N, C-alpha and C positions, 0 to 999 in steps of 0.2 A: 688328327683323325677327321676333324671337321672339313678340311679340304677334300678329303676322299669322298665324303657324302655329298659335298657341293659338286664335285666332278660327276658323281653318279646322277645327281639331279639334273645336271646339264645334259648328260647323255639321254636321260628319260625325256627331257624336253625336246631334244633333237629327234628322237624316235617318234614322239608324238606329232611333230611337225612333218616328218618325212614318210611316215608309215601310211599305206593305203587302208589299213584297218584301224579301228578305234575301239574305245571302251573295253568291255569284258573280253572281246576277242583279242585285242592287242595285249592285254594282261596275260591271257592264257598262252599266247604265242611266245611271250617273253619267258614264261615258266618253261615251256617246252624247249626253248632254245638251250636251256641248261643241258638237256640230254644230248643235243647235237654237239655241244662243246665237250662234254664228257667223252663222246665217241672220238673226238680228235685227240684227247689225252690218251685214250686206249691205243689209238693208232701210233702215236708218238712213242709210247712205251714198247709196243711191239717192234717198232722201227729201231729203237735204242738197243733192245735185246737181240734183234736179228732173228726173231722167231718165225718169220715167214721165209722159208728157204728160197722161194722164187725172187724175193726182193732183197734179202740180206739186211744189213744195217743201213737204215735210211735216215735216222734221227739221232740227235744228241741229247744229253741231259738238259742242255739249255732249251731245246725244243719242248721237252716235257714241262719244264718250268714255265715257259711262255703259255703253253696250253692250259696248265693249271691256273695261271693268272686269268686266262680268258674265262674259265669256269667260275672263278671267284667274282670277277667283274660282272659276268652275265647273271649270276645269282644275286648280286647286290642290286642290279637294275631290276630284276624280277621282284625282289623284296620291296624296293622303293616304289614299284608299280602297284603294290597291293596294300600298302600301309602308309599312313600319313607321316610317321616318324620312324623310318627304317633304322636309324642309328640307335634309338632307344630299344627297339625290338631286338636288334642284333646283339647289343651289349647285354641285355637281360638274358637272352638265350645262351650267349657265350658263358656268362657267369654260371648259369644252371649246369651247363656241360662241364665246366671246370670244377664246380662243387661236387658233381656226381663222380668225376674222376678222382678227386681228392678223397671222397668217402670210400671209394673202392680200394684205393691204395692204403688207407688207414686200416680198413677192415682186413686186408690181406696181410698187413704187418711188414716189417723190414725184410728186405731181400737177402 
């Protein structure tokens, strides 16, 4: 997992060097980029299902997976842009989510 966050940090450094905006504006734009990437997931799902009769089937399940990965990577970059230790923050939050799901399934009982 460490390699993943090192890659994200390298991407942040590259963005910092290449972006025409800095500081709070750059961080805000990285957060907003998540919405743009989500839109591409939605487009790929519509294309996979062929829900637009004018376009038909234009995407594959692999396209959806790639777009989902873009959302995840973009979110990781945004997180790394707003906290000093994104891996710790993410791991703690993931544990909270998993614990909440576990409590809900215990409360519900066996299926």
